[in-house]
N, C-alpha and C positions, 0 to 999 in steps of 0.2 A: 729341042730334046731336053736341054738342061732345065729349061723352064718347066717342062712337063714333069721331069723328075723331082724338081723342087716342089712343084704342086703335089705330085704324087706322094712325096715324103710326108707331106702334111696330112695325108689321108690315113686315118687309124682304122685298121681292119678289125672287125669283131672277133673275139676268140672263138675257136671251134667249140661247139656244144654237142655233147653226146647224149642221146636220148631225147625224150620229149621235153619241151620247155616247162620250167617250174613256174607255176602261176599261183597266185593267192586266191583261193575261192571266195574270199570276202570281197575281192574286186571284180571277179568275173561273174558271180552268180548274184543277180540283183534281188532274188527272193530270199537269200540266206545271209546276205552281207550284214544287215542290221541285227538279225538275231544272233549271228555268230559273234559280232562285236559286243553285244550286250552280255551274252553268256560268258565270253572271255573276261569281260570286266567284272562279272559277278563271281567268277570262279577263282579269282585271285584277291588276296588282301596283303597289305604290307604290315610287317611286324616291327613297329617302332621305327627308330631312325636307321636300323640296319638295312632296311629295304628287302628283307627276305619275304618272298611271296609263298603263301600256303594255299592249298586248294580248300574250297569251302563247299559243303554239301547243301543243296536246296532242301527246304523243309518237306517238300513233296517227295523228294528222293529218300529222305530219312524215314518218312512215314511208310513208303513203299517197302524199304528194306525191313522195317520192323514188322510190318504185316506179313511179309514173306517169311520172316523168322518164326512168327506165331503159327502160320499155316503150314510150315515145313513139317512140323510134328503135331498133327491134328489130335491124336489120341492123348499125348502128354499135355497139350494145351487144354484139352477138354477137361482132363482130370484136375489140372491146376485151377481152371476156372471154377470147377465144382467146389473147391474149398472156399472160394470167395462167395459163390452162390449160397452155400450153406451158412456162411457167416452173415451175409446181408439178409438172407431170408429169416434167419433166427432173430436178427436185430429188428427187422420190420415186424415180425410176429410178436415179439415181446413188447415192443413199444405200442403196437396197435392193440394187442389184447389187454395190456395194462391200462391203456386209455379207455378202452371199452368197459373193462371190469371196474375201473375207478369211477367212470360215469354211472355204472349200474349201482355201485355201492353208495355213491353220493345221492343218487336218485332215491334209493331206499331210506337213506338217512334223512333226507328232506321230507319224504312222504310220512315217515313214522315220528321222528323226533321233532322236526321243525313245525309240525302241525298239531301238536298235542298241548292242550292247556288244562290245567287242573285248578279248581277253586276249592280251597279247604275251608270248611265252615266250623267255627269253634262252638263248643257246647254252650247252651244258654246258661246265664247265671242262675244259681239256685234260688228259687222263690216258690211261693205257693202255686202259682199258675205260670210256669215258664213259657215264654213265647219264643219259638225258634226264629233265628234270623232268616232262614231260607225255607220256603214252603215247597212242597212237591210240585205245585203249579208253576214255580219259577222257571222250570225247565222250558216251558213254552215260550217265555219271554226271551230266554237266551237263544232259542232256536230261530227267532225272527231277526237276529242280528246279522248284518252283512258279513259274509265270509265264513259262517258256521255251517258245517256239513252235517254233524250229528252231535247230540248232547244227551247225557243220562245222569241221573242222581243216584247216589248210593248212601245207605244208612248202615253203619256198623258200630260196634262198641267193644270195649275190652271184655265185657261180660259174655259176649257171644263169639269171642275169637277162638274159643276151644270148647266145643259142645260135643257130647257123646251122641253119635248118630248110629242107628242100627237099621239094618235092612229088613228085620222081622222082629216080632214081639215075643218070639219063643226062644227061651234061653236053654240050650242044651249043655250038659256037663262037658267041660273041656273045649267048647266052641268059642271062637272069637266072635262075639256078637256085635261089636260096635267099633267105630273109628272116631277119633277125635278130629273134628273139622270146624272150620269157621262158618258161621251162619250170618247172612246179611240180607238186607232188603234192597230192591232196585226197581227203577222205573222200566216200562216196557221197551224203551229204546236202548237198553244196555248192550245187546249184541253188536249193534252198529257202532256204539261209542267205544267199545273195546276191540273193534275190528275182529270179531269172532263169528263163528257160524254154528248153527244148530245141526249137530250130527245125528240127532234123533228127536222126533217130536217137534214141539213149538216152545216159544217163550211165553212168559206171563203177559196177558193182555189187559185192557181196561176193564173187561167184564169180570175177570178174576179179582181185580182190585176192588171194584164196586160191590161185589158179592161177598167179599172177605173169605174167598175160597181157601181152603187148606190144601194148597198145591205147592209144588216145589220144582225147581230146575237144578240139576246137578252139573257140576263141572265134569269134564270127561275123565279126569283121574279119580275124582271122588266116586263116580259111577263104577269105575273099574275096581276100586277098593271095596266097594259095597257089593260087588258081584252083579251089578245091573248093566246089561248090555242092550236091552230092548224095552220099550215101553208099550208093547202091544197088549200085554196082560195087566196094564195099569199097576205097576209095582208101587209100593209105598215105603217111606222111610219114617223112622220114629225119632222124634226130638222131645226130650223131657216128658215122656209119656204120651205125646200126641202124635197121631199118624198124619202124614202128608203125601198125597198122591203125586208121583213123579210124572210130570207132563213133557219133559224135554231134557236133553243133554247138550250143554254148551261146550264147544271145543274150539281150538285154534285162536284163542284170545291173544292178540299181540300187545295190548295194554292190559294192565292189572292181571298179570299172569297167575297171581295167587287165586284167582277165581277157578282155576282148574281143580282145586281141592276144596271148593266151597259149596254150600247149599244156599240157593237163592230163593227167597220168599217174596210174595206180594207185599207192598208197604203196609197195607191195612192189616193183613193177617200177622205180619211181624210185630206190628204195634200192639195188636190184641194179645198175642201169645208170649212175646218176648220183650215188649217195651221198646222196640226199634221203630220210633216214629219220627225221629229227627234226622234230617239230611246232614250228613257229615262231609261228603265230597260230591263235586259236580265235575264230570268228565266231559271235555269239549274237544271235538275235532274240527279243525279249520282248514280252509283252502291254503295252498302254499303262499306264503307272504302275508297272510292276514292274522297270524298268531298274535303279534304285538298289539294290533288294534283291538282284537277280541279280548285279549287279556285286560285291556283298560276298560272296556265297556261291560264285560260280563258281571263284575261285582255290582255295578250300578243297576243292571237289569234284575239281578237276583235279590238284592236288598237295597232298595232306594233309601238314601239317607243314612244307611249303616254300612256302606260299602268299604269303609276303612277297616272295619272289623274282620273282614274276610281276607284270607291269605290266597295269593294267586301264584301259581307256579307256571311260568311261561318259558318256552325254549330260548336259549341264547341265540345270538346271530350265527347262523350256520356257515357263513362265508369262510371264516378262519378255519373251522374244523374241516369243511369240505376241501379246502386247499391243502390242509395237512394230510388228510387221508389220500387224496389223489397224488400228492407229491411223494408220499412214502411208497405207494404202489408202483409209480413210475420209476422211482429211483431203484427199487429192487429189480425190476425187470430190465432196466437199462444196463445195470451191471452185468446181468446174465448175457445180454446181447453183445456187450463190448468184449466179454470173454470169448464168445464164439467168433467175433470179428478178428480178434488177435490170433486165434488158432488158424483162421483163413490166411492172415498175413504171413504167419510163419511158413505155411505151406507154399505160398508164392515165393518167398525168399529162398527156400530150400530148392525148389525146382528151377528157379532162375540161376542159382549158383551152380547147380548141376549142368545146366545148359551152357553156362560160361566155360566150364571145365571141358565140356565135350567139343566146344567150338574154338579151342585154342588155335588150331591151325588156321581157321578162317580169320580169326582176329589178327594173327601174325601176317597173313597175306594182305589184309586190308591195310594194316599199318605200313607194310612194305610198299604198297602201291600209293601211299600218300595220305591215308586217312589219319586224322588227328585224334588225340586222346578224347577230346570233347565229342567228336563224332561217334567214337566207339561207345562211350558212356551214354550218349543220348539215344543210340539205337537200343541198347538193352533197357534203359529206363523207359522208353516208349513201348517196348514189348511188354514189360510188366505192368505198365499203366493200362495198356489195352486189355490185357487179361483181367485186371481189376475192374475196368469199366464194364466189360461184358458181364462179369459176374455180378456187378452191382445192378445192372438193368434187369437181368434175369431174376436175381434175388428179390428185387423190389416187386416185380410182378407176382412171383410166387408167394411172397409174404402177404401181399394185399389180398390175394385169392384166399389164402388160409384164414386170415382175419375175418373176411366176410363169411366164409364157411362156418367157422366156429361161432360167430355171432348168430347166424341163421339157425344152427342146431340148438344153441342155448336160448333162442328167442330174445336176443339182445339187439340193441341198435348199434351197428358198428360205427366206431369213431376213427376216421382216417384223415390224417393231416396231409394236406397237399405238400407242405414243406418236407414231410418224410418221404413222399413218393419222388419228389425231385432231388432230395438230398442223398438218397440211397445210392444212385449211380455215382454221384460225386464222391461219396464216401468210399465206394469201391475203387474208383480211380485213385483216390488218395492213398488207400491202403496198398494198391499195387505200386504206386510211386515210391512210398516209403520202403516197401519190401524189396524193391529193386535197387536201392541206393548202394548197399554194400556190394552186391554182385557186379553192378555196373562200374563202380570205382575199381574193383579188382580187375575187371577186364580192361579198363583204360590204362592201368599201370603196367600192363605187360609190354615188354620190349619186343620189337619185331623179330630180332634174331633169336631170342630165347623161345618165342612162340613158335616160329617156324621149325626150330630144332626139335621141340617137343612133339 
């Protein structure tokens, strides 16, 4: 008995347990043990040497909370996004339209200025039988040069720069019977050389030149001043007592715009009646990029051996001017787009700040449950960034559609930069991020007790 008691004394009875046994799910559930251990390891971090453990929110949870905050008030979020949409749309439209318009301006600059070459022929030295440096047939030699689109010769003088021209030979008391206009001679290819069109009738041809016909072509403004709007009745103009039948009206000249108020005669007729027999200028239109070469070759073709006596006016290199024009247009529209973008950013900041003030209780509850200042700030920053990103995507699409529509209506070639399409959403997200800095910092600085009390 004593042995049994001694043996029994060494037996330790377990304490009585009330209720079900407490078990650790990480040791009983083989499917959740690893995941629970990993989550517990991620959910805690140590703060320096003090060993204070703080909860940490997963990025997916942060994104979910931010998206829920945006979708909790869909109408307000839509109106807030609308501000960013308008800003990004305006920015894309201004940059796209400016690039398109700049390209159009540069194209016209190149087509008109960079392809025009003018050869100035000095008057022959005084002598008994002066020989002109350039003959009217020299135009054909220039036309055969590579890169030449059109060429024409003009003869004018100081004596014919202001000639009294009348539409009739009857002088009535008190009537204005004449206008002072310039009279000149030109080769048949003048309309193409000055990039003009015949608004009525036709231009001088080789037959008029060969027959020494007394015919004339009026500029459109000269015809208006003389009261001639149609050539059906073969109207005539009178120069120094001689009548000339009007066979055409020239208008829309892009080069030599003074021709709009001039009277143009055949070279042979002008030499017979007014002494205009010497070529004074040769107008040349070239293909784009051929002006420099043509400017070097044209004097040799017009006056072989005396090319140094001719003066050549060639266009400068358009690269610098083109960059300057396009840069000025882009800079102007870019400023307007940035102003619109700033307005959208202010709208996001205001709405985000109002949202923070309305959610003070929620912020206090989250802080009381263990959310850190960084988590609160990150949530509101992510909400404002999401709003900006959505506005940037929608604004980029709308802006590109408007640029294409405007270009189609204006018959322009739309210029859309891929970097603009990809950068607009990034710009929207950046605007949302910057706009949410102050509201998120204010939300993160709230103390749990004060937030819950308010």
